[in-house]
DRENZATOR-953170 format. One record per residue: x, y, z negated of N, C-alpha, C in turn. Coordinates in steps of 0.05 Angstrom, whole numbers, plus 5000, padded with zeros to 4 digits. Example, Ala and Ser with C-alpha at 12.3 -4.5 7.8 and 13.67 -1.06 7.14 Angstrom:
2
526448864844524649104844526449344844525749554858527349794857525850014843
***
This chain:
161
884704430457887104590457889304470474889704200472891904070486891404080516888904070525888404090554889104370564888404570548889104840555892104870557893604750539896504760539897604630565896604400573897504270597897004440621894604550623893904720646895804960646896205090623898005320621900805240630901805010620904504920627904804880657902904750668903004700697902904950713901305140704901105400717903705550716905005550693907605690690909705570708909705300710911705170725910905120754908505220762907605180789909705280809910205120828912205200848915005100840915304960818917904860810918804620827916904510842917704290859918704400885920604270897921604350923922704110937923404150962924503930977927203850966928404010949931003950937930703810910928303740902927903640875928703350870929403210891930102920887933102900881933802960856936602930847937102630844939402550853940102260853942302200833941901990817943901900798946501850813948701940802951301900814952102110834950302290840950902510858951102780842952702970852952703220838950203380843949003490822946603660825947503930836945604100843946304360854947804530833949904670843951404860827949705110823950105250801948705500797950205680778949505940779950606140761948206280748948406320722946406470707947706640686946306830676947307000654946806860627948706910608948406800581947307030563947206970537946107170518947507430518950107430525951707670526951607820553950207700572950007820599952307730617954007550608956207450624955107230643956307220667955507020687956906760680955506540680956606280674956306120700958506010710958505840734958705550725956505410726956405140715958404950727958804970753960704780766963604850759964405090761967205170757967905190727966205300711966905360683967105110666965904890674965804650657966804400671968504430691969704200705971104020685970703760688972003560671970603510645968403640640966903610615964303460620963203350598960503240599958603480595956903530614955203770614952203680611950903800591948003750587946604010595944703990613943204230621940304180612939404340592936804310581935004540589932904490603931004700610928804720589928204970580926305010558924905280560922905310543921505570540920405580511919905810501919005840473916205730469914605710490911805600487911805300487914005170493914104880495914004760467912104590461911704490433914004310424915504190442917604000434920404130435920604350448923304470453924604550427923204670408924404770384925604550367924104340361925204130345927403980359927203930384929203790399931803960401931504220405933904380407935404380381934004390359935204370332936404100327935103890335936003620329938503540344939003670367941503600382943903770374943403970357945604140348947803970334947103790315949203630303950803450323949403360344950803210365952803390379951903630385953703820398956203870380955703910354957903970336959903730335958803490336960403250334962103200359961103280382962403210407963603440423963103680415964103910431967103920433968603840413971503830414972503610432970703420439971403190456970603240485969503480491968803550518965903570525964103590505961303620509960503920511959003980532957804250535954804220537953304360521950404370524949704650533948104670554947104920564944104920562943005100545940105130542939105340561937805250582936905430604934005500599933605760592930905860588929605910616927105810619925705830644923506040644923806240661921806430667920706600644922506660626921806840604923707080603922807300593924607530591926607480569928807620571931107590552930207640523928507840519927707900491926107670478924307550493922707330483924507090477926207020496927906790492929906830469931007070468933007130447931807110419929307220416928007210390927606920382926906750400926506460394929106330386931206380402933806260396934906350369934506610363935606710337934506560313932006460316930806310294931806020292932905920314933705630314936505580302938205780302940905750291942405530306942405550332944005360349946505500358948505350364951105470372951805420401950305250415951005210443949905430460951105470484950405700501947505690511946405930514943705970524944006130550942706030571942706160597939806240605939606440622936906540630936406500659934306340665933306290692930606440694930706710695928306870692926306830715927306770739925506730761924806440766926106260751925505970753926805840778928705980791929905880815931605620810933105620788934705390782932905150774930805210759928905000751927704870776926905040795925804940821927804770835930304860837932404720851932904440838932604420812933004170798930404000797928204110807925703950808924403930781924804130764923504120737920504170740918903990729916004020730914704030703916304010682915304020654917704080636917104180612919104250593918704090567920704010554923504040562924303830583926203890599927503700618930503730614931903510613934703510607936203350629938403460638940103320657942803290644943903050645946603000633948502920656950603080658952603040679955102920667956302730682958802610672961202800677963502710670965902880672966602950701965602800720966002850748963903040760962103130743960003320752957703180766957402920762955302770775953002710755950602700766948302640749948402360737948302350711948402090697945502020687944202210675941602160662939802400665937202350669935202560669933102470648932502660630930502600609928302800613925902700618923602880621921902860596921603090583920103090558922003080534920803040511922303040486924002790484926402830472928202610467928902620437930302410428931202400400934202460399935102540377937902590373939502330376938302110367939701850369940101770398938101790415938301730443940401910456940102170451941902370462944802300454945302240429948002170419949101920433947301720437948201470449949101520478947601680493948301740521950901900521951102100505953502270504956002100496955601940476957901770466958901590489957201480505958101310527959601470548959101720551960401890571963002010561963202060535965502180523967701970521
***
């Protein structure tokens, strides 16, 4: 079953690599705009200037996404008033599927939809979950590929806040 999952995952994310995928620590990653749960456009560069921004790429079929998304909710609650923004970017799923998944998680941070996977490709995402943490200047501080712990996440965020 796990081999089938890996093959399926790679098939879904096929094409997510691009010549733009080499994001460099200390440099600003590509700006993007996506719709949120309400259908409003969110401009990541302009809307969150001066904040610590976490961009988490996920999908409902990802076995680690659910627990990790729930485990970072308390970190978000503890740091949001200090300038933390978490953006959960759903990759290549329709709004109905992603919304049903999110409704069960009881998370309060914003969810964005990358239905064509264009932003994931631009960021060089090759597996889910993948997390990018930007400092207050909008520069890449940390990239986490795969599952992370709330403790690690909190430690990184605390250093940036």
